[in-house]
PyMOL Python script that loads the backbone (N, CA, C, O; Angstrom):
from pymol import cmd

cmd.read_pdbstr("""\
ATOM      1  N   MET A   1     335.431  95.287  10.082  1.00  0.00           N
ATOM      2  CA  MET A   1     334.980  96.260  10.993  1.00  0.00           C
ATOM      3  C   MET A   1     334.995  97.723  11.191  1.00  0.00           C
ATOM      4  O   MET A   1     335.906  98.543  11.074  1.00  0.00           O
ATOM      5  N   SER A   2     333.397  97.873  11.615  1.00  0.00           N
ATOM      6  CA  SER A   2     333.236  99.178  11.217  1.00  0.00           C
ATOM      7  C   SER A   2     334.119 100.075  12.697  1.00  0.00           C
ATOM      8  O   SER A   2     334.364  99.602  13.807  1.00  0.00           O
ATOM      9  N   GLU A   3     334.462 101.637  12.103  1.00  0.00           N
ATOM     10  CA  GLU A   3     334.896 102.237  13.086  1.00  0.00           C
ATOM     11  C   GLU A   3     334.525 102.041  14.521  1.00  0.00           C
ATOM     12  O   GLU A   3     335.003 101.414  15.466  1.00  0.00           O
ATOM     13  N   THR A   4     333.542 102.777  14.333  1.00  0.00           N
ATOM     14  CA  THR A   4     332.650 103.049  15.913  1.00  0.00           C
ATOM     15  C   THR A   4     333.018 101.245  17.101  1.00  0.00           C
ATOM     16  O   THR A   4     333.325 101.059  18.278  1.00  0.00           O
ATOM     17  N   HIS A   5     332.737 100.309  15.868  1.00  0.00           N
ATOM     18  CA  HIS A   5     332.840  98.789  16.380  1.00  0.00           C
ATOM     19  C   HIS A   5     334.074  98.986  17.561  1.00  0.00           C
ATOM     20  O   HIS A   5     334.264  99.508  18.659  1.00  0.00           O
ATOM     21  N   SER A   6     334.690  98.269  16.625  1.00  0.00           N
ATOM     22  CA  SER A   6     336.272  99.276  16.964  1.00  0.00           C
ATOM     23  C   SER A   6     336.242  99.373  18.337  1.00  0.00           C
ATOM     24  O   SER A   6     336.476  98.461  19.130  1.00  0.00           O
ATOM     25  N   LYS A   7     335.764 101.201  18.739  1.00  0.00           N
ATOM     26  CA  LYS A   7     336.193 101.488  19.573  1.00  0.00           C
ATOM     27  C   LYS A   7     335.317 101.341  21.041  1.00  0.00           C
ATOM     28  O   LYS A   7     335.704 101.936  22.047  1.00  0.00           O
ATOM     29  N   ARG A   8     333.812 100.283  21.047  1.00  0.00           N
ATOM     30  CA  ARG A   8     333.796  99.880  22.055  1.00  0.00           C
ATOM     31  C   ARG A   8     334.876  99.453  22.889  1.00  0.00           C
ATOM     32  O   ARG A   8     335.945  99.244  22.315  1.00  0.00           O
ATOM     33  N   LYS A   9     334.798  99.231  24.486  1.00  0.00           N
ATOM     34  CA  LYS A   9     335.011  98.731  25.508  1.00  0.00           C
ATOM     35  C   LYS A   9     334.391  98.247  26.364  1.00  0.00           C
ATOM     36  O   LYS A   9     333.634  98.770  27.182  1.00  0.00           O
ATOM     37  N   TRP A  10     334.883  96.515  26.114  1.00  0.00           N
ATOM     38  CA  TRP A  10     333.874  95.800  27.106  1.00  0.00           C
ATOM     39  C   TRP A  10     334.483  95.223  28.678  1.00  0.00           C
ATOM     40  O   TRP A  10     335.574  94.868  29.125  1.00  0.00           O
ATOM     41  N   ILE A  11     333.370  95.338  29.084  1.00  0.00           N
ATOM     42  CA  ILE A  11     333.837  94.696  30.323  1.00  0.00           C
ATOM     43  C   ILE A  11     332.778  93.321  31.248  1.00  0.00           C
ATOM     44  O   ILE A  11     331.639  92.932  30.991  1.00  0.00           O
ATOM     45  N   GLY A  12     333.580  92.959  32.158  1.00  0.00           N
ATOM     46  CA  GLY A  12     332.996  91.734  32.181  1.00  0.00           C
ATOM     47  C   GLY A  12     331.805  91.951  33.648  1.00  0.00           C
ATOM     48  O   GLY A  12     331.403  93.068  33.974  1.00  0.00           O
ATOM     49  N   THR A  13     331.546  91.142  34.108  1.00  0.00           N
ATOM     50  CA  THR A  13     330.755  91.096  35.086  1.00  0.00           C
ATOM     51  C   THR A  13     331.345  91.617  36.971  1.00  0.00           C
ATOM     52  O   THR A  13     330.643  92.086  37.867  1.00  0.00           O
ATOM     53  N   MET A  14     333.088  91.231  36.995  1.00  0.00           N
ATOM     54  CA  MET A  14     333.414  91.784  38.475  1.00  0.00           C
ATOM     55  C   MET A  14     333.480  93.441  37.840  1.00  0.00           C
ATOM     56  O   MET A  14     333.384  94.346  38.669  1.00  0.00           O
ATOM     57  N   GLU A  15     333.662  93.842  36.203  1.00  0.00           N
ATOM     58  CA  GLU A  15     334.724  95.187  36.198  1.00  0.00           C
ATOM     59  C   GLU A  15     333.205  96.115  36.688  1.00  0.00           C
ATOM     60  O   GLU A  15     333.302  96.879  37.649  1.00  0.00           O
ATOM     61  N   LEU A  16     331.855  95.972  35.957  1.00  0.00           N
ATOM     62  CA  LEU A  16     330.350  96.154  36.030  1.00  0.00           C
ATOM     63  C   LEU A  16     330.438  96.331  37.368  1.00  0.00           C
ATOM     64  O   LEU A  16     330.737  97.459  37.760  1.00  0.00           O
ATOM     65  N   ALA A  17     330.138  95.000  38.594  1.00  0.00           N
ATOM     66  CA  ALA A  17     329.058  95.131  40.151  1.00  0.00           C
ATOM     67  C   ALA A  17     330.794  96.490  40.221  1.00  0.00           C
ATOM     68  O   ALA A  17     330.542  97.555  40.784  1.00  0.00           O
ATOM     69  N   ALA A  18     332.388  96.312  39.637  1.00  0.00           N
ATOM     70  CA  ALA A  18     333.156  96.918  40.818  1.00  0.00           C
ATOM     71  C   ALA A  18     332.389  98.785  40.430  1.00  0.00           C
ATOM     72  O   ALA A  18     332.360  99.786  41.146  1.00  0.00           O
ATOM     73  N   LYS A  19     331.864  98.539  38.972  1.00  0.00           N
ATOM     74  CA  LYS A  19     331.667 100.368  38.315  1.00  0.00           C
ATOM     75  C   LYS A  19     330.271 100.893  39.075  1.00  0.00           C
ATOM     76  O   LYS A  19     329.945 102.078  39.145  1.00  0.00           O
ATOM     77  N   LEU A  20     329.534  99.804  39.611  1.00  0.00           N
ATOM     78  CA  LEU A  20     327.963 100.258  40.064  1.00  0.00           C
ATOM     79  C   LEU A  20     328.245 100.068  40.933  1.00  0.00           C
ATOM     80  O   LEU A  20     327.209 100.146  41.594  1.00  0.00           O
ATOM     81  N   GLY A  21     329.470  99.688  41.938  1.00  0.00           N
ATOM     82  CA  GLY A  21     329.414  98.797  43.635  1.00  0.00           C
ATOM     83  C   GLY A  21     328.437  98.406  43.943  1.00  0.00           C
ATOM     84  O   GLY A  21     327.872  98.902  44.918  1.00  0.00           O
ATOM     85  N   VAL A  22     327.851  97.335  43.204  1.00  0.00           N
ATOM     86  CA  VAL A  22     327.459  96.344  43.685  1.00  0.00           C
ATOM     87  C   VAL A  22     328.041  94.904  44.121  1.00  0.00           C
ATOM     88  O   VAL A  22     329.184  94.762  43.687  1.00  0.00           O
ATOM     89  N   HIS A  23     327.660  94.000  44.723  1.00  0.00           N
ATOM     90  CA  HIS A  23     328.060  92.795  44.418  1.00  0.00           C
ATOM     91  C   HIS A  23     328.192  91.688  43.383  1.00  0.00           C
ATOM     92  O   HIS A  23     327.002  91.433  43.197  1.00  0.00           O
ATOM     93  N   PRO A  24     328.997  90.717  42.448  1.00  0.00           N
ATOM     94  CA  PRO A  24     328.574  90.179  40.969  1.00  0.00           C
ATOM     95  C   PRO A  24     326.936  89.545  41.381  1.00  0.00           C
ATOM     96  O   PRO A  24     325.988  89.914  40.688  1.00  0.00           O
ATOM     97  N   PHE A  25     326.755  88.772  42.316  1.00  0.00           N
ATOM     98  CA  PHE A  25     325.630  88.206  42.301  1.00  0.00           C
ATOM     99  C   PHE A  25     325.082  89.373  42.164  1.00  0.00           C
ATOM    100  O   PHE A  25     326.186  89.879  41.967  1.00  0.00           O
ATOM    101  N   SER A  26     324.444  90.181  42.096  1.00  0.00           N
ATOM    102  CA  SER A  26     323.285  90.938  41.931  1.00  0.00           C
ATOM    103  C   SER A  26     323.251  91.266  41.040  1.00  0.00           C
ATOM    104  O   SER A  26     322.066  91.430  40.751  1.00  0.00           O
ATOM    105  N   ILE A  27     324.272  91.686  39.749  1.00  0.00           N
ATOM    106  CA  ILE A  27     324.543  92.328  38.468  1.00  0.00           C
ATOM    107  C   ILE A  27     323.214  90.818  37.263  1.00  0.00           C
ATOM    108  O   ILE A  27     322.573  91.157  36.268  1.00  0.00           O
ATOM    109  N   PRO A  28     323.235  89.182  37.925  1.00  0.00           N
ATOM    110  CA  PRO A  28     321.776  88.591  36.997  1.00  0.00           C
ATOM    111  C   PRO A  28     320.203  89.677  37.462  1.00  0.00           C
ATOM    112  O   PRO A  28     319.314  90.118  36.735  1.00  0.00           O
ATOM    113  N   ARG A  29     320.433  89.805  39.023  1.00  0.00           N
ATOM    114  CA  ARG A  29     318.797  90.008  38.699  1.00  0.00           C
ATOM    115  C   ARG A  29     318.580  91.566  38.746  1.00  0.00           C
ATOM    116  O   ARG A  29     317.489  92.026  39.083  1.00  0.00           O
ATOM    117  N   LEU A  30     319.745  92.442  38.366  1.00  0.00           N
ATOM    118  CA  LEU A  30     320.029  93.531  37.600  1.00  0.00           C
ATOM    119  C   LEU A  30     319.414  93.856  35.682  1.00  0.00           C
ATOM    120  O   LEU A  30     319.037  94.798  34.986  1.00  0.00           O
ATOM    121  N   ARG A  31     319.653  92.397  35.571  1.00  0.00           N
ATOM    122  CA  ARG A  31     319.298  92.212  34.703  1.00  0.00           C
ATOM    123  C   ARG A  31     318.275  92.265  33.531  1.00  0.00           C
ATOM    124  O   ARG A  31     318.183  92.655  32.367  1.00  0.00           O
ATOM    125  N   LYS A  32     317.195  91.333  35.006  1.00  0.00           N
ATOM    126  CA  LYS A  32     315.983  90.526  34.542  1.00  0.00           C
ATOM    127  C   LYS A  32     315.108  91.856  35.535  1.00  0.00           C
ATOM    128  O   LYS A  32     314.370  92.483  34.775  1.00  0.00           O
ATOM    129  N   THR A  33     315.054  92.282  36.705  1.00  0.00           N
ATOM    130  CA  THR A  33     314.614  93.201  36.972  1.00  0.00           C
ATOM    131  C   THR A  33     314.329  94.682  36.293  1.00  0.00           C
ATOM    132  O   THR A  33     313.301  95.357  36.241  1.00  0.00           O
ATOM    133  N   LYS A  34     315.314  94.846  35.926  1.00  0.00           N
ATOM    134  CA  LYS A  34     315.598  97.214  35.785  1.00  0.00           C
ATOM    135  C   LYS A  34     314.925  97.159  34.326  1.00  0.00           C
ATOM    136  O   LYS A  34     314.939  96.091  33.714  1.00  0.00           O
ATOM    137  N   SER A  35     314.368  98.244  33.797  1.00  0.00           N
ATOM    138  CA  SER A  35     313.924  97.255  32.797  1.00  0.00           C
ATOM    139  C   SER A  35     315.188  99.215  31.879  1.00  0.00           C
ATOM    140  O   SER A  35     315.506 100.317  32.326  1.00  0.00           O
ATOM    141  N   GLY A  36     315.415  98.363  30.370  1.00  0.00           N
ATOM    142  CA  GLY A  36     316.155  99.078  30.147  1.00  0.00           C
ATOM    143  C   GLY A  36     318.040  99.125  30.304  1.00  0.00           C
ATOM    144  O   GLY A  36     319.010  99.646  29.754  1.00  0.00           O
ATOM    145  N   PHE A  37     317.758  98.334  31.277  1.00  0.00           N
ATOM    146  CA  PHE A  37     319.788  98.202  32.261  1.00  0.00           C
ATOM    147  C   PHE A  37     319.686  97.371  31.131  1.00  0.00           C
ATOM    148  O   PHE A  37     318.677  96.894  30.611  1.00  0.00           O
ATOM    149  N   PRO A  38     321.071  97.248  30.773  1.00  0.00           N
ATOM    150  CA  PRO A  38     322.031  97.202  29.079  1.00  0.00           C
ATOM    151  C   PRO A  38     322.191  95.176  29.045  1.00  0.00           C
ATOM    152  O   PRO A  38     322.334  94.637  30.142  1.00  0.00           O
ATOM    153  N   GLN A  39     322.152  94.353  27.892  1.00  0.00           N
ATOM    154  CA  GLN A  39     321.766  93.385  28.276  1.00  0.00           C
ATOM    155  C   GLN A  39     323.495  92.890  27.775  1.00  0.00           C
ATOM    156  O   GLN A  39     323.920  93.875  27.171  1.00  0.00           O
ATOM    157  N   PRO A  40     324.170  92.223  27.786  1.00  0.00           N
ATOM    158  CA  PRO A  40     324.690  91.938  27.794  1.00  0.00           C
ATOM    159  C   PRO A  40     325.207  91.171  26.292  1.00  0.00           C
ATOM    160  O   PRO A  40     324.355  91.288  25.411  1.00  0.00           O
ATOM    161  N   VAL A  41     325.974  90.707  26.036  1.00  0.00           N
ATOM    162  CA  VAL A  41     326.417  89.720  24.023  1.00  0.00           C
ATOM    163  C   VAL A  41     327.330  88.691  24.618  1.00  0.00           C
ATOM    164  O   VAL A  41     327.883  89.135  25.624  1.00  0.00           O
ATOM    165  N   LYS A  42     327.650  87.518  24.336  1.00  0.00           N
ATOM    166  CA  LYS A  42     328.524  86.283  25.059  1.00  0.00           C
ATOM    167  C   LYS A  42     329.311  85.777  24.032  1.00  0.00           C
ATOM    168  O   LYS A  42     329.269  84.763  23.335  1.00  0.00           O
ATOM    169  N   PRO A  43     330.391  87.210  24.158  1.00  0.00           N
ATOM    170  CA  PRO A  43     331.049  85.484  22.602  1.00  0.00           C
ATOM    171  C   PRO A  43     331.965  85.088  23.526  1.00  0.00           C
ATOM    172  O   PRO A  43     332.404  85.936  24.302  1.00  0.00           O
ATOM    173  N   PHE A  44     332.446  83.632  23.611  1.00  0.00           N
ATOM    174  CA  PHE A  44     333.298  82.882  23.996  1.00  0.00           C
ATOM    175  C   PHE A  44     332.888  82.511  25.278  1.00  0.00           C
ATOM    176  O   PHE A  44     333.791  82.510  26.114  1.00  0.00           O
ATOM    177  N   ASN A  45     331.312  82.065  25.823  1.00  0.00           N
ATOM    178  CA  ASN A  45     330.459  82.141  26.746  1.00  0.00           C
ATOM    179  C   ASN A  45     331.209  82.652  28.252  1.00  0.00           C
ATOM    180  O   ASN A  45     331.573  82.142  29.311  1.00  0.00           O
ATOM    181  N   LYS A  46     331.176  83.906  27.636  1.00  0.00           N
ATOM    182  CA  LYS A  46     331.653  84.675  28.817  1.00  0.00           C
ATOM    183  C   LYS A  46     331.034  86.117  29.072  1.00  0.00           C
ATOM    184  O   LYS A  46     331.940  86.948  29.016  1.00  0.00           O
ATOM    185  N   ASN A  47     329.946  86.627  29.303  1.00  0.00           N
ATOM    186  CA  ASN A  47     329.148  88.154  29.619  1.00  0.00           C
ATOM    187  C   ASN A  47     329.972  88.853  29.744  1.00  0.00           C
ATOM    188  O   ASN A  47     330.811  88.744  30.638  1.00  0.00           O
ATOM    189  N   LEU A  48     329.951  90.055  28.601  1.00  0.00           N
ATOM    190  CA  LEU A  48     330.150  91.040  27.821  1.00  0.00           C
ATOM    191  C   LEU A  48     329.662  93.129  27.637  1.00  0.00           C
ATOM    192  O   LEU A  48     329.605  93.756  26.580  1.00  0.00           O
ATOM    193  N   TRP A  49     329.531  93.404  28.364  1.00  0.00           N
ATOM    194  CA  TRP A  49     328.688  94.829  28.638  1.00  0.00           C
ATOM    195  C   TRP A  49     329.100  95.993  28.086  1.00  0.00           C
ATOM    196  O   TRP A  49     329.645  96.645  28.977  1.00  0.00           O
ATOM    197  N   ASP A  50     329.116  96.818  26.633  1.00  0.00           N
ATOM    198  CA  ASP A  50     329.394  97.710  26.567  1.00  0.00           C
ATOM    199  C   ASP A  50     329.790  98.884  27.550  1.00  0.00           C
ATOM    200  O   ASP A  50     328.898  99.136  28.360  1.00  0.00           O
ATOM    201  N   GLU A  51     330.831  99.589  27.651  1.00  0.00           N
ATOM    202  CA  GLU A  51     330.711 100.185  28.848  1.00  0.00           C
ATOM    203  C   GLU A  51     330.383 101.740  28.532  1.00  0.00           C
ATOM    204  O   GLU A  51     330.581 102.684  29.297  1.00  0.00           O
ATOM    205  N   ASP A  52     329.839 101.789  27.234  1.00  0.00           N
ATOM    206  CA  ASP A  52     329.123 103.257  26.953  1.00  0.00           C
ATOM    207  C   ASP A  52     327.647 102.942  26.898  1.00  0.00           C
ATOM    208  O   ASP A  52     327.280 103.961  27.484  1.00  0.00           O
ATOM    209  N   GLU A  53     326.659 102.377  26.667  1.00  0.00           N
ATOM    210  CA  GLU A  53     325.305 101.477  26.990  1.00  0.00           C
ATOM    211  C   GLU A  53     325.308 101.363  28.494  1.00  0.00           C
ATOM    212  O   GLU A  53     324.162 101.085  28.849  1.00  0.00           O
ATOM    213  N   VAL A  54     326.274 101.483  29.711  1.00  0.00           N
ATOM    214  CA  VAL A  54     326.312 100.948  30.854  1.00  0.00           C
ATOM    215  C   VAL A  54     326.304 102.594  31.994  1.00  0.00           C
ATOM    216  O   VAL A  54     325.652 102.845  33.008  1.00  0.00           O
ATOM    217  N   ASP A  55     327.087 103.221  31.411  1.00  0.00           N
ATOM    218  CA  ASP A  55     327.300 104.328  30.969  1.00  0.00           C
ATOM    219  C   ASP A  55     326.654 105.244  31.258  1.00  0.00           C
ATOM    220  O   ASP A  55     326.750 105.996  32.228  1.00  0.00           O
ATOM    221  N   CYS A  56     325.496 105.227  29.881  1.00  0.00           N
ATOM    222  CA  CYS A  56     324.260 106.420  29.202  1.00  0.00           C
ATOM    223  C   CYS A  56     323.298 105.419  30.679  1.00  0.00           C
ATOM    224  O   CYS A  56     322.952 106.204  31.562  1.00  0.00           O
ATOM    225  N   TYR A  57     323.077 104.600  30.838  1.00  0.00           N
ATOM    226  CA  TYR A  57     322.187 104.060  31.596  1.00  0.00           C
ATOM    227  C   TYR A  57     322.342 104.395  33.409  1.00  0.00           C
ATOM    228  O   TYR A  57     321.493 104.092  34.248  1.00  0.00           O
ATOM    229  N   VAL A  58     323.729 105.125  33.688  1.00  0.00           N
ATOM    230  CA  VAL A  58     323.377 105.236  35.054  1.00  0.00           C
ATOM    231  C   VAL A  58     322.867 106.988  34.826  1.00  0.00           C
ATOM    232  O   VAL A  58     322.485 107.615  35.814  1.00  0.00           O
ATOM    233  N   LYS A  59     322.914 107.677  33.400  1.00  0.00           N
ATOM    234  CA  LYS A  59     323.143 108.440  33.275  1.00  0.00           C
ATOM    235  C   LYS A  59     321.778 109.354  33.422  1.00  0.00           C
ATOM    236  O   LYS A  59     321.524 110.493  33.814  1.00  0.00           O
ATOM    237  N   LYS A  60     320.987 108.157  32.856  1.00  0.00           N
ATOM    238  CA  LYS A  60     319.529 108.441  32.465  1.00  0.00           C
ATOM    239  C   LYS A  60     318.827 108.287  33.640  1.00  0.00           C
ATOM    240  O   LYS A  60     317.701 108.760  33.793  1.00  0.00           O
ATOM    241  N   LEU A  61     319.758 107.288  34.972  1.00  0.00           N
ATOM    242  CA  LEU A  61     318.665 107.123  36.423  1.00  0.00           C
ATOM    243  C   LEU A  61     319.123 108.431  37.019  1.00  0.00           C
ATOM    244  O   LEU A  61     318.346 109.131  37.668  1.00  0.00           O
ATOM    245  N   LEU A  62     320.887 108.900  36.716  1.00  0.00           N
ATOM    246  CA  LEU A  62     320.900 109.859  37.329  1.00  0.00           C
ATOM    247  C   LEU A  62     320.119 111.340  37.664  1.00  0.00           C
ATOM    248  O   LEU A  62     320.242 112.003  38.694  1.00  0.00           O
ATOM    249  N   GLU A  63     319.268 111.652  36.461  1.00  0.00           N
ATOM    250  CA  GLU A  63     319.169 112.528  35.352  1.00  0.00           C
ATOM    251  C   GLU A  63     317.881 112.499  35.748  1.00  0.00           C
ATOM    252  O   GLU A  63     317.318 113.594  35.777  1.00  0.00           O
ATOM    253  N   ALA A  64     316.946 111.066  36.218  1.00  0.00           N
ATOM    254  CA  ALA A  64     315.670 111.522  36.722  1.00  0.00           C
ATOM    255  C   ALA A  64     315.213 111.449  38.070  1.00  0.00           C
ATOM    256  O   ALA A  64     314.190 111.221  38.716  1.00  0.00           O
ATOM    257  N   LYS A  65     316.832 111.845  38.265  1.00  0.00           N
ATOM    258  CA  LYS A  65     316.400 111.817  39.833  1.00  0.00           C
ATOM    259  C   LYS A  65     315.906 113.446  41.003  1.00  0.00           C
ATOM    260  O   LYS A  65     315.596 113.287  42.184  1.00  0.00           O
TER     261      LYS A  65
END
""", "prot")
cmd.dss("prot")
cmd.show_as("cartoon", "prot")
cmd.util.cbc("prot")
cmd.orient("prot")
């Protein structure tokens, strides 16, 4: 496994919702409607997001304002 891959922090739907300050039911809508919103990987039948990708997405949104 590469060094970059092993340092990733994966977060689940509940943690992602808390991080973004939204209800967990909003996450699927964000995935479908917001262009550029990070898409999850689904190992073990559970959605997981790379926390760095989420942080970059939020940073770009804030810089655009």
